[in-house]
KEBA-200922 format. One line per field, with one value per residue (C-alpha): residue number from 1; chain; x, y, z; residue in three letters. Coordinates in Angstrom, 3 decimals. Layout:
% residues N
resi	[NUM;...]
chain	[A;...]
xx	[X;...]
yy	[Y;...]
zz	[Z;...]
resn	[ALA;...]
***
This chain:
% residues 444
resi	[1;2;3;4;5;6;7;8;9;10;11;12;13;14;15;16;17;18;19;20;21;22;23;24;25;26;27;28;29;30;31;32;33;34;35;36;37;38;39;40;41;42;43;44;45;46;47;48;49;50;51;52;53;54;55;56;57;58;59;60;61;62;63;64;65;66;67;68;69;70;71;72;73;74;75;76;77;78;79;80;81;82;83;84;85;86;87;88;89;90;91;92;93;94;95;96;97;98;99;100;101;102;103;104;105;106;107;108;109;110;111;112;113;114;115;116;117;118;119;120;121;122;123;124;125;126;127;128;129;130;131;132;133;134;135;136;137;138;139;140;141;142;143;144;145;146;147;148;149;150;151;152;153;154;155;156;157;158;159;160;161;162;163;164;165;166;167;168;169;170;171;172;173;174;175;176;177;178;179;180;181;182;183;184;185;186;187;188;189;190;191;192;193;194;195;196;197;198;199;200;201;202;203;204;205;206;207;208;209;210;211;212;213;214;215;216;217;218;219;220;221;222;223;224;225;226;227;228;229;230;231;232;233;234;235;236;237;238;239;240;241;242;243;244;245;246;247;248;249;250;251;252;253;254;255;256;257;258;259;260;261;262;263;264;265;266;267;268;269;270;271;272;273;274;275;276;277;278;279;280;281;282;283;284;285;286;287;288;289;290;291;292;293;294;295;296;297;298;299;300;301;302;303;304;305;306;307;308;309;310;311;312;313;314;315;316;317;318;319;320;321;322;323;324;325;326;327;328;329;330;331;332;333;334;335;336;337;338;339;340;341;342;343;344;345;346;347;348;349;350;351;352;353;354;355;356;357;358;359;360;361;362;363;364;365;366;367;368;369;370;371;372;373;374;375;376;377;378;379;380;381;382;383;384;385;386;387;388;389;390;391;392;393;394;395;396;397;398;399;400;401;402;403;404;405;406;407;408;409;410;411;412;413;414;415;416;417;418;419;420;421;422;423;424;425;426;427;428;429;430;431;432;433;434;435;436;437;438;439;440;441;442;443;444]
chain	[A;A;A;A;A;A;A;A;A;A;A;A;A;A;A;A;A;A;A;A;A;A;A;A;A;A;A;A;A;A;A;A;A;A;A;A;A;A;A;A;A;A;A;A;A;A;A;A;A;A;A;A;A;A;A;A;A;A;A;A;A;A;A;A;A;A;A;A;A;A;A;A;A;A;A;A;A;A;A;A;A;A;A;A;A;A;A;A;A;A;A;A;A;A;A;A;A;A;A;A;A;A;A;A;A;A;A;A;A;A;A;A;A;A;A;A;A;A;A;A;A;A;A;A;A;A;A;A;A;A;A;A;A;A;A;A;A;A;A;A;A;A;A;A;A;A;A;A;A;A;A;A;A;A;A;A;A;A;A;A;A;A;A;A;A;A;A;A;A;A;A;A;A;A;A;A;A;A;A;A;A;A;A;A;A;A;A;A;A;A;A;A;A;A;A;A;A;A;A;A;A;A;A;A;A;A;A;A;A;A;A;A;A;A;A;A;A;A;A;A;A;A;A;A;A;A;A;A;A;A;A;A;A;A;A;A;A;A;A;A;A;A;A;A;A;A;A;A;A;A;A;A;A;A;A;A;A;A;A;A;A;A;A;A;A;A;A;A;A;A;A;A;A;A;A;A;A;A;A;A;A;A;A;A;A;A;A;A;A;A;A;A;A;A;A;A;A;A;A;A;A;A;A;A;A;A;A;A;A;A;A;A;A;A;A;A;A;A;A;A;A;A;A;A;A;A;A;A;A;A;A;A;A;A;A;A;A;A;A;A;A;A;A;A;A;A;A;A;A;A;A;A;A;A;A;A;A;A;A;A;A;A;A;A;A;A;A;A;A;A;A;A;A;A;A;A;A;A;A;A;A;A;A;A;A;A;A;A;A;A;A;A;A;A;A;A;A;A;A;A;A;A;A;A;A;A;A;A;A;A;A;A;A;A;A;A;A;A;A;A;A;A;A;A;A;A;A;A;A;A;A;A;A;A;A;A;A;A;A;A;A;A;A;A]
xx	[-9.418;-10.220;-6.687;-5.653;-8.066;-7.454;-4.123;-5.661;-6.193;-2.892;-1.238;-3.235;-2.201;1.513;1.430;-0.249;2.253;5.237;4.214;3.530;5.495;6.591;7.220;10.746;12.032;10.827;12.557;15.807;15.744;15.192;18.285;20.189;19.642;20.107;23.582;24.659;24.103;25.954;29.122;29.308;29.298;32.134;34.151;33.543;34.499;37.666;38.740;39.181;39.358;42.507;42.343;45.997;46.491;49.208;46.679;45.672;42.163;41.748;42.157;39.054;39.234;36.127;35.635;36.318;34.048;31.325;31.800;31.776;28.701;26.969;27.691;26.410;23.299;22.453;23.047;21.096;17.865;18.220;18.393;15.812;13.425;14.235;13.600;10.284;9.440;10.425;8.353;5.436;5.690;6.030;2.905;1.121;2.272;1.238;-2.231;-2.761;-1.188;-2.032;-4.927;-5.529;-5.816;-1.977;-0.860;-0.490;2.323;4.310;3.559;4.603;7.938;10.418;13.272;11.782;11.069;14.745;16.173;14.259;14.989;18.765;18.919;16.618;18.593;21.851;20.548;19.371;22.556;24.702;22.502;22.682;26.478;26.950;25.482;28.177;31.078;32.572;35.498;35.473;38.617;39.180;36.449;37.257;35.566;35.287;33.695;35.941;34.349;30.927;32.126;33.940;30.836;28.934;31.290;30.695;26.904;27.534;29.156;26.606;23.897;25.502;25.518;21.857;21.056;22.529;20.455;17.287;17.616;17.970;15.140;12.571;13.204;12.757;9.647;7.450;7.872;4.716;6.472;7.751;4.306;2.531;5.153;4.453;0.644;1.057;3.434;0.528;-2.125;-0.166;0.347;-3.528;-4.034;-1.539;-3.603;-6.898;-6.386;-4.965;-1.591;-2.629;-6.276;-6.942;-9.665;-12.991;-12.677;-14.374;-17.721;-18.095;-17.129;-19.748;-22.455;-21.241;-21.311;-24.792;-25.925;-24.366;-25.940;-28.101;-31.939;-32.906;-29.709;-31.680;-34.200;-31.635;-28.741;-27.764;-25.825;-22.446;-22.367;-19.577;-18.247;-17.424;-17.883;-15.517;-14.095;-13.384;-9.752;-8.954;-10.827;-8.995;-10.121;-8.249;-9.365;-13.038;-12.555;-10.977;-13.852;-16.408;-14.911;-14.174;-17.845;-19.721;-20.706;-21.546;-20.545;-21.425;-19.243;-21.595;-18.970;-16.128;-12.831;-13.642;-17.217;-18.238;-20.235;-21.719;-21.405;-23.901;-24.086;-23.927;-20.463;-20.851;-23.826;-23.584;-25.606;-27.035;-27.471;-27.939;-24.405;-23.032;-22.122;-20.784;-17.395;-17.522;-19.237;-16.062;-13.778;-15.606;-15.340;-11.523;-11.197;-12.408;-10.320;-12.204;-10.396;-11.001;-10.019;-9.661;-6.447;-5.300;-4.157;-7.298;-9.136;-8.363;-10.988;-9.432;-5.809;-7.009;-9.223;-6.066;-4.449;-7.831;-7.836;-4.562;-5.589;-8.718;-6.809;-4.304;-7.200;-8.937;-8.882;-6.982;-3.955;-4.384;-1.612;-2.683;0.887;0.263;-3.092;-1.280;1.195;-1.713;-3.348;0.026;0.045;-3.553;-2.755;0.208;-2.031;-5.055;-2.605;-1.385;-4.329;-3.011;-2.904;-4.297;-7.639;-10.515;-11.307;-14.729;-17.242;-17.348;-14.580;-14.538;-12.940;-10.846;-13.849;-15.215;-17.939;-18.938;-18.032;-17.566;-19.323;-17.478;-18.009;-15.499;-13.959;-15.807;-12.846;-14.377;-16.436;-13.618;-11.507;-14.430;-15.366;-11.620;-11.033;-14.627;-13.452;-10.557;-12.549;-15.235;-12.688;-10.457;-12.739;-11.843;-8.294;-6.857;-3.813;-5.807;-8.382;-5.732;-3.905;-7.067;-7.894;-4.415;-4.399;-7.803;-6.994;-4.080;-6.198;-8.802;-6.155;-4.915;-8.121;-9.947;-12.380;-15.424;-14.198;-13.063;-16.577;-17.210;-13.728;-14.463;-17.691;-16.430;-13.523;-15.996;-18.145;-15.093;-14.408;-17.864;-18.003;-14.827;-16.133;-19.266;-16.901;-15.993;-12.218;-9.597;-9.187;-5.600;-7.013;-9.575;-7.100;-5.198;-8.341;-9.357;-6.400;-7.557;-11.172;-10.034;-8.205;-9.889;-9.048;-9.139;-9.255;-12.161]
yy	[-27.661;-25.262;-24.956;-24.316;-21.239;-19.842;-18.897;-15.457;-14.592;-16.118;-13.706;-10.790;-11.508;-11.906;-8.568;-6.686;-8.501;-7.655;-3.924;-3.459;-0.988;-3.649;-6.943;-5.866;-4.508;-7.634;-9.750;-7.940;-8.256;-11.954;-12.066;-10.025;-12.228;-15.527;-13.896;-13.007;-16.590;-18.002;-15.662;-16.331;-20.179;-19.591;-17.755;-20.525;-23.331;-21.214;-21.398;-17.461;-17.297;-15.126;-11.212;-10.660;-12.565;-11.194;-10.765;-7.062;-8.314;-9.634;-6.435;-6.477;-7.088;-7.871;-4.465;-2.895;-5.184;-4.488;-0.715;-0.847;-2.855;-0.946;2.352;0.977;-0.440;2.753;4.764;2.317;2.423;6.451;6.701;4.185;6.313;9.352;7.650;6.610;10.020;11.597;9.011;9.533;13.406;12.818;10.681;13.342;15.903;13.680;13.238;16.935;18.263;15.331;13.570;10.381;8.007;8.615;7.453;3.811;4.861;6.221;2.959;0.785;2.773;-0.077;2.350;3.674;0.106;-0.892;2.027;1.458;-2.360;-1.796;0.282;-2.225;-5.098;-3.554;-2.727;-6.487;-7.953;-5.862;-6.664;-10.441;-10.339;-8.372;-11.104;-13.612;-11.477;-12.752;-11.215;-12.890;-14.453;-17.894;-17.452;-14.994;-15.031;-12.262;-13.184;-10.958;-11.777;-10.845;-7.744;-6.708;-7.315;-5.205;-2.387;-2.935;-2.822;0.478;1.979;0.763;2.183;5.699;5.432;4.360;7.348;9.907;8.265;8.349;12.022;12.448;9.989;11.425;14.994;13.623;11.399;14.197;16.383;16.443;15.485;12.320;11.291;12.105;9.967;7.082;7.236;7.704;4.419;2.411;3.925;2.702;-0.817;-0.940;-0.046;-2.894;-5.471;-4.198;-3.564;-6.155;-5.150;-7.551;-8.034;-11.656;-13.852;-13.285;-9.585;-6.632;-6.037;-9.032;-11.365;-9.600;-10.067;-13.777;-14.424;-12.898;-15.596;-18.223;-17.018;-19.564;-18.712;-19.137;-17.669;-15.165;-17.688;-20.498;-18.782;-18.510;-15.946;-16.497;-14.115;-12.278;-13.747;-10.251;-6.605;-4.402;-3.072;-5.510;-5.440;-8.300;-10.643;-13.875;-14.126;-16.974;-18.762;-18.164;-19.308;-22.509;-23.256;-22.408;-24.728;-27.742;-27.580;-26.378;-23.184;-19.801;-17.114;-13.387;-10.881;-8.496;-6.905;-5.569;-4.243;-1.026;-1.903;-1.771;-4.915;-5.727;-9.204;-11.613;-9.358;-11.209;-10.911;-13.573;-15.124;-18.928;-20.776;-23.360;-23.012;-26.806;-27.488;-25.071;-27.285;-25.691;-26.752;-24.909;-21.896;-21.695;-21.933;-19.147;-16.680;-17.667;-16.038;-12.751;-10.568;-8.303;-5.564;-2.464;-0.010;0.197;-0.444;0.411;-3.139;-3.648;-0.444;1.858;4.298;4.552;4.811;7.978;9.350;9.717;12.026;13.841;14.500;16.013;18.426;19.245;19.989;22.169;24.245;24.704;28.391;26.933;25.784;27.839;26.120;25.771;24.800;21.188;20.933;21.172;18.592;16.125;16.878;15.825;12.524;11.947;12.270;9.909;7.106;7.337;7.658;4.333;2.786;3.858;0.798;-1.673;-3.520;-2.890;-6.387;-7.800;-8.253;-11.958;-14.330;-17.921;-21.352;-23.142;-24.422;-20.829;-21.217;-18.167;-18.678;-15.382;-11.948;-9.142;-5.433;-3.686;-0.175;2.301;4.215;7.560;7.626;7.243;9.857;12.344;11.909;12.341;15.648;17.049;16.554;19.091;21.319;21.973;23.729;25.193;26.379;29.946;29.383;29.765;27.588;24.992;24.993;25.277;22.138;20.259;21.046;20.071;16.686;15.824;16.431;14.243;11.763;11.961;11.069;8.103;6.456;3.766;5.091;4.021;6.468;9.349;10.947;11.127;12.686;15.111;16.263;16.643;18.882;21.166;21.393;22.402;25.058;26.180;26.468;28.462;31.093;31.821;32.574;35.875;36.048;38.633;39.991;38.312;35.025;35.175;35.592;32.663;30.564;31.785;29.813;26.384;27.192;27.603;24.431;21.197;17.651;16.512;12.657;10.731]
zz	[-0.734;1.832;2.944;-0.674;-1.237;2.270;0.746;-0.348;3.204;4.394;1.848;2.977;6.481;5.607;3.855;6.656;9.222;7.013;6.600;10.178;12.236;14.847;12.721;11.404;14.552;16.431;13.803;14.021;17.890;17.679;15.240;17.572;20.675;18.541;17.310;20.926;21.997;18.900;19.345;22.954;22.064;19.675;22.089;24.582;22.098;21.134;24.882;25.117;28.773;29.363;29.393;28.753;25.350;23.067;20.052;19.620;19.091;22.713;24.565;26.502;30.218;32.273;33.597;30.055;28.365;30.809;30.404;26.861;26.537;29.234;27.304;23.990;25.580;27.276;24.211;21.915;24.140;24.552;20.703;20.073;22.328;20.529;17.036;18.227;19.469;16.148;14.197;16.284;15.847;12.106;12.203;13.811;11.397;8.409;9.831;10.441;7.118;4.647;6.113;8.168;5.006;4.400;7.835;6.638;4.118;6.966;9.212;6.142;5.484;5.509;6.447;9.798;10.761;9.880;11.874;14.868;14.905;14.581;17.609;19.587;18.162;19.064;22.677;23.149;21.715;24.314;26.867;26.194;25.833;29.026;31.205;29.906;30.926;34.238;36.205;39.562;41.143;39.623;37.013;34.347;30.788;28.338;25.062;23.007;19.727;20.831;22.402;19.231;17.000;19.646;18.867;14.995;15.697;17.432;14.431;12.187;14.553;14.193;10.428;10.417;12.690;10.108;7.440;9.404;9.899;6.030;5.367;7.766;6.499;2.893;3.665;4.995;1.954;-0.256;-3.248;-1.781;-0.516;-3.661;-5.621;-3.410;-3.615;-7.338;-7.430;-5.339;-7.867;-11.014;-9.192;-8.741;-12.402;-13.388;-11.292;-12.794;-16.319;-18.656;-20.360;-23.021;-23.295;-23.054;-24.798;-22.903;-22.167;-24.056;-25.466;-27.530;-24.849;-22.595;-25.286;-25.737;-21.978;-21.695;-23.892;-21.622;-18.502;-16.658;-17.243;-13.710;-11.976;-9.834;-8.761;-7.949;-6.586;-3.065;-0.918;0.704;3.608;5.242;8.473;9.795;8.903;7.325;3.886;1.241;0.569;-1.830;-4.178;-4.999;-8.686;-9.526;-6.508;-7.177;-10.710;-9.672;-7.266;-9.649;-12.220;-10.095;-8.625;-11.845;-10.240;-11.553;-9.171;-8.932;-6.692;-4.972;-2.988;-5.055;-3.396;-1.355;-0.669;3.127;4.330;7.481;9.167;7.391;4.334;1.005;-0.542;-3.267;-4.967;-6.150;-8.607;-8.286;-4.687;-4.052;-5.039;-2.371;0.754;3.830;2.755;-0.528;1.015;3.485;0.435;-1.190;1.959;2.130;-1.262;0.049;2.327;4.532;6.903;8.917;6.211;2.616;0.814;-2.559;-3.609;-5.753;-5.190;-7.755;-6.504;-3.051;-4.381;-6.413;-3.714;-1.419;-4.020;-4.231;-0.696;-0.635;-3.330;-1.485;1.625;-0.056;-1.805;1.640;3.085;6.089;3.840;0.512;-1.068;-4.854;-5.995;-3.954;-5.982;-9.232;-8.105;-7.321;-10.661;-12.208;-10.292;-10.988;-14.581;-14.098;-12.546;-14.759;-18.015;-17.043;-18.666;-22.199;-24.422;-21.855;-22.177;-20.156;-18.392;-18.926;-16.320;-17.185;-16.400;-18.245;-17.455;-20.008;-22.176;-22.409;-20.129;-17.997;-14.288;-12.506;-12.730;-11.051;-11.172;-13.085;-13.010;-15.180;-16.154;-17.075;-13.982;-11.816;-13.660;-13.711;-10.061;-9.102;-11.040;-10.189;-6.371;-7.256;-9.555;-6.943;-4.695;-7.432;-9.962;-9.283;-9.637;-13.162;-12.670;-11.336;-13.966;-16.708;-15.405;-15.057;-18.714;-19.778;-17.949;-19.015;-22.697;-22.258;-20.764;-23.514;-26.005;-24.103;-22.896;-24.570;-27.289;-25.007;-22.353;-24.331;-24.756;-21.087;-20.603;-23.333;-21.805;-18.507;-19.807;-21.410;-18.218;-16.197;-18.714;-18.866;-15.043;-14.912;-17.222;-15.161;-12.046;-11.272;-12.042;-12.948;-16.393;-16.598;-15.410;-18.065;-20.632;-19.227;-19.307;-22.838;-24.242;-22.800;-23.919;-27.413;-27.515;-27.738;-28.441;-31.975;-30.937;-32.342]
resn	[UNK;UNK;UNK;UNK;UNK;UNK;UNK;UNK;UNK;UNK;UNK;UNK;UNK;UNK;UNK;UNK;UNK;UNK;UNK;UNK;UNK;UNK;UNK;UNK;UNK;UNK;UNK;UNK;UNK;UNK;UNK;UNK;UNK;UNK;UNK;UNK;UNK;UNK;UNK;UNK;UNK;UNK;UNK;UNK;UNK;UNK;UNK;UNK;UNK;UNK;UNK;UNK;UNK;UNK;UNK;UNK;UNK;UNK;UNK;UNK;UNK;UNK;UNK;UNK;UNK;UNK;UNK;UNK;UNK;UNK;UNK;UNK;UNK;UNK;UNK;UNK;UNK;UNK;UNK;UNK;UNK;UNK;UNK;UNK;UNK;UNK;UNK;UNK;UNK;UNK;UNK;UNK;UNK;UNK;UNK;UNK;UNK;UNK;UNK;UNK;UNK;UNK;UNK;UNK;UNK;UNK;UNK;UNK;UNK;UNK;UNK;UNK;UNK;UNK;UNK;UNK;UNK;UNK;UNK;UNK;UNK;UNK;UNK;UNK;UNK;UNK;UNK;UNK;UNK;UNK;UNK;UNK;UNK;UNK;UNK;UNK;UNK;UNK;UNK;UNK;UNK;UNK;UNK;UNK;UNK;UNK;UNK;UNK;UNK;UNK;UNK;UNK;UNK;UNK;UNK;UNK;UNK;UNK;UNK;UNK;UNK;UNK;UNK;UNK;UNK;UNK;UNK;UNK;UNK;UNK;UNK;UNK;UNK;UNK;UNK;UNK;UNK;UNK;UNK;UNK;UNK;UNK;UNK;UNK;UNK;UNK;UNK;UNK;UNK;UNK;UNK;UNK;UNK;UNK;UNK;UNK;UNK;UNK;UNK;UNK;UNK;UNK;UNK;UNK;UNK;UNK;UNK;UNK;UNK;UNK;UNK;UNK;UNK;UNK;UNK;UNK;UNK;UNK;UNK;UNK;UNK;UNK;UNK;UNK;UNK;UNK;UNK;UNK;UNK;UNK;UNK;UNK;UNK;UNK;UNK;UNK;UNK;UNK;UNK;UNK;UNK;UNK;UNK;UNK;UNK;UNK;UNK;UNK;UNK;UNK;UNK;UNK;UNK;UNK;UNK;UNK;UNK;UNK;UNK;UNK;UNK;UNK;UNK;UNK;UNK;UNK;UNK;UNK;UNK;UNK;UNK;UNK;UNK;UNK;UNK;UNK;UNK;UNK;UNK;UNK;UNK;UNK;UNK;UNK;UNK;UNK;UNK;UNK;UNK;UNK;UNK;UNK;UNK;UNK;UNK;UNK;UNK;UNK;UNK;UNK;UNK;UNK;UNK;UNK;UNK;UNK;UNK;UNK;UNK;UNK;UNK;UNK;UNK;UNK;UNK;UNK;UNK;UNK;UNK;UNK;UNK;UNK;UNK;UNK;UNK;UNK;UNK;UNK;UNK;UNK;UNK;UNK;UNK;UNK;UNK;UNK;UNK;UNK;UNK;UNK;UNK;UNK;UNK;UNK;UNK;UNK;UNK;UNK;UNK;UNK;UNK;UNK;UNK;UNK;UNK;UNK;UNK;UNK;UNK;UNK;UNK;UNK;UNK;UNK;UNK;UNK;UNK;UNK;UNK;UNK;UNK;UNK;UNK;UNK;UNK;UNK;UNK;UNK;UNK;UNK;UNK;UNK;UNK;UNK;UNK;UNK;UNK;UNK;UNK;UNK;UNK;UNK;UNK;UNK;UNK;UNK;UNK;UNK;UNK;UNK;UNK;UNK;UNK;UNK;UNK;UNK;UNK;UNK;UNK;UNK;UNK;UNK;UNK;UNK;UNK;UNK;UNK;UNK;UNK;UNK;UNK;UNK;UNK;UNK;UNK;UNK;UNK;UNK;UNK;UNK;UNK;UNK;UNK;UNK;UNK;UNK;UNK;UNK;UNK;UNK;UNK;UNK;UNK;UNK]
***
């Protein structure tokens, strides 16, 4: 059973491995080395040991093959070094311009990984084919097929280099970065909010679950401690439900995604404590992924905060770029507007028989939205364009949010407009703001 529920951590590890900067280049390099051995073996089996064959394909002599492979290998490792330098420069630029929280997006960029891997793979391929070329008297062997494929790889690498120049110039644009951050935020919304509310969600389910809570939960529960410190990245909800159902437990998640925990801190509370053996406790820990940093996978607040940070930087005196702040507000509206028509999940999760099995802290939608826009309004309250865009976006969210969250959004929008009126702004800006102050939402 422990192996089954450790799948949560295995999947998280595979995701980190697959998105690391070195994994794809290493994989392509291994494929290239294996391919070099394969093609050399094919040439050997075909008995291609003459350099003066009549076919136009077999035109490589030992010295010519060595020269071609040496030139390709030298060029590839040189260009690979250049690609690595450009990538590091882009990371440095991204860190200084956009903040350190967005570096992970550049590191996870699959295009950069494939480009670097292509040049390294071509270099290693030519190097391993080069060792098989023999041109001594009485022992001549040129793997024509392998050498020819090396030329094909070199041509493909040139095309990849042209693509990389275009891609790196596009990826450092703020519009491209914001689109990626918004996409990850929308994915987080899809994971956290039910597209079709299931049975057991909503206020009625919460009231029903409260009546089923064990009376002595606080007195008879036991903590499941974290085995190391860091940020909670992923909670395996399905895994926890299975464990609780199979062992007749009631669980409470005390450290939701995004929370920082120290080693030995309580991440899950299990009731009753006497049913939780060491093996079960290890299964429960296996359903919680803790890492060194926050990730947007299940952490909507962090996904939104990265966009807010870009807006705050753009509004600082050092950058003074309110246009970027407007882009950020639009993307925040896109992410939070994704909630439209979705059901707010219940804090209670049930088994197949309707018995409450799991308590987990849910996202308070209006609090997340208000904190996000407050972080921007705090620095842009004197800018009429920023305040106007905030007002428009908040009015749109008020219309799309569930009824329970609309009042909070409406009140926050009024506070932003009220704060803007008290600021010393120019007359023409005040005229612009008055249009938003006289416009309110008519939603119930």
